[in-house]
N, C-alpha and C positions, 0 to 999 in steps of 0.2 A: 754552734756558728752565731755570730752575734745580730742581733735586731738591726743592726746599720746596714750589716752585710745582706741583708736579707730584703731590707729595704731597697738599697742598691740594686741590688738582682733584680727584682719586682720594676724600679722604675726605669732599668735599662729592658729588661722583657717588655714593658709597655712601648719604650719607646722605639725598639726593633719592629714590635706591631705596628706601631705609628707610621715607619717609615716604608713599612713595605705596603700598607695600605696608601700612603702616597705613592710610591713607584708603580702600583697595580692600577690606581686612577690613573697617572701620566700615560702608563702603557696604555690601555682604555682610552684615554681623550686621542690618543697619537695613531691609534686603529680608528676611533670614529671619524676623524681627521683627512687621513686616508682614504675612508672610503664616501667623505664628502667628494675629497677632490675628484676622486674616479667616477664617481656618478655625475657630478660635474662635466669630465670630460665626454664622459659616454653621454651627455645631454648634447653637449654642444655639437658631438658626430651624430647624432639623431636629428638635431636642425638644420644641420647641413645638409643631410641624405634628404630631408623632407623638402628642403628649397630646391635640390638638384632632382628631385620626382615631381616637382611643381614644373622646372621648368624643363623636363623633358615632354611632361604631358602637355604641357600649353603647346611645345613645338610640334606634338603629334597631333594636339586637334587642328593646330594651325595647317600642317600638312594635309591632313586627311579633308578639311572645308576646302584647300586648294584642288585637292584630285578631284570633288564633289562640281567644285564650277569649271572643271576642265571637261569632267564629265559629261556635263549639260550643254556647255559648247560644241561639244563632240557630238553629240545628240542632234543638237540643231542644226550641225552643219552636214551632219547625215541626212536630216530630213528638206535642208536646201537641194544636197547632190541629189536627192531620189526626185525631188519635184523637179529641176532642172534636167533631170534623164526624160522624167515622163513629160517634157516640154519639146525634148530635142525628138523622143521618138513620136511624138503627136506630130510634128513638124516634117519628120520623114515620111511618115504616111500619107500627110495631105499634100505632100510634094509628090510621092508617087500615083495617088489620086489624080492629081493635075496633069503629071506629066504624060504628054501622048506617044511618047516612046517607052512607058515604061508596061509591061503587059499589065492586063488588069487581073482582077481573081479569078476569071474565069478559064486565063490564059489567052484569050482573044485580045491584038493589041486596038487601042483605041483608035477611030478614026477621025477624032475632033470633031 
């Protein structure tokens, strides 16, 4: 084999090797770009879910606060109702004590 043929084969092999290296690099870049794109999509989805979670949490906090306000209002109204019942009961008792037609506690009619 002549020296020229050997040099041509060597140059061809180096060129082929260089082409394979370039193709492998390009494939690697495409894989990395694809992974970067996927990571970006995942980040966007995570951010959207985070925003949604914050919104849901804020709504839950707002409803819990409203529930606490309603419970406090209901407790206040129950106290008012109990006080009114007590006043009504005392009024009935006082009326029974004053009324001459109502038997007193010993079962005897008061004569006035």
